[in-house]
N, C-alpha and C positions, 0 to 999 in steps of 0.2 A: 487442771491442766491433762492434756492426753497424754498417753504413752509416747507415742511417736514424737511428738514435741520435745519430750524429755531425754530422748536418746540421742548420741553420739557415735555416729558410723565413723568408722576410719577412712582415710583418704582413696582405700578401696571400695568404700561403700559397703563395709562388712562392720559386723557387731559379733564378738565371742559370746556364746552362749553355753552355759552349764546346764546340762539335761540332768535331773536326778529323779528318782523313785519317790512317788508321793507317800507310799507306806512307810519307808524308813529313812527318807531324806539321803540315800545312798547314789553318791554320783555315777552316772552311767556312759557320758562321754561330755565331751566338749566339741562344740561344732561352732560354725560360722553362719551367721545368717545375713542376708541382705533385706533392705526394706520389703521388696517383694515377698521373701520367703516369710519373713515375720508377719505381714499382712495377711498373707494365706494360711499361716500358722493359726492365728488369731480367729480368722473368718471360719476356718473348718476344724478347729480344736483338734489337729494332728500336727505333729512337728514336721515342718519343711526346712531344709537346709540347703545353702548353696555350697555344693562339692566342688571345691577349688579344683581337684583333681580332673574332673570332667567339665568344668567351666558352666555348671548348669545348675537350676534348681532342682530338688527332689525331694520326694516324700521319705521320710527316715522309716525305713522298711519297706519301701517299694519293691525291692526284689524278693525280700525273704517273708514278707507278709507280718513282719514283727514291729507293727505300728506303735507310735507313743500317742496315747490321748493326753491332751493338754488338760491339766487341772487347776494348777496355779501359776502366776507369772510375777517375778519379782526383778524389777530393775536395780541395779546398784546404786549406792548414794550418788555417783557422777553421772550416771546414765551412759556408760562406757561398757557396759555388760549385762547380761540377763540371766536369771536363774529361773528353769521353767521345771515344774515338778509336773511328772506325768504319770500315767498308768500305764507300764509298759507290757506289751504282749511279747510272751516268750522270752527273747533275749535281747538286750539293747546292744550287744557287741556282734559285729558280723563274723567274729570267729567263733561263736556259739555260747559266749558268757553272758551271764546277766548284765555285767559292767565292762567296760574298756579297760578298766583298771583292776584286772583279775590277777596279775603277778604281783607279787611282793618281793622287793629288793632287800637282800641281807648283807649289810656293810661288811660284817664279820668274814663272810665267804666271798663277798663279791660276786654274788650269784642271784638268780631269780628264783622263785617257785611259784607254781599256780597255786593260789590261794583260795579258789572256789570250785565247784564242780561244772563242767561244761553242760549246758542245757540241750544242745543239739550239735550235730557234726556238720560243719559246713559243706565239706566235701561230699556227703551223701545225698543223694536225691530220694526225696520222701513221695 
């Protein structure tokens, strides 16, 4: 069975996709892909996402250059989401961290703390 035949896109034509680091399986971000985004991702071996806020298909890292090279693809057991393992160039988060999950919540203090170093300053022009 082909991958596209197994997947179930939602009523908006999107599929949630977890992007994780191939080196340590750490989640980097959660994105949404349309059929076109996934087909382009598989063909070019670079992650393309459907940016809901912009209403268009985009290469992950299009503006920063921090692309994600596809290494492995895993559909979930019902075909309703994907896990894509990537080799991440620089940072996966547009805020400069490796992962979009860089803040840890502490329920005792009801506060957040940054749990990893920032890899680049998104406000600085390099």
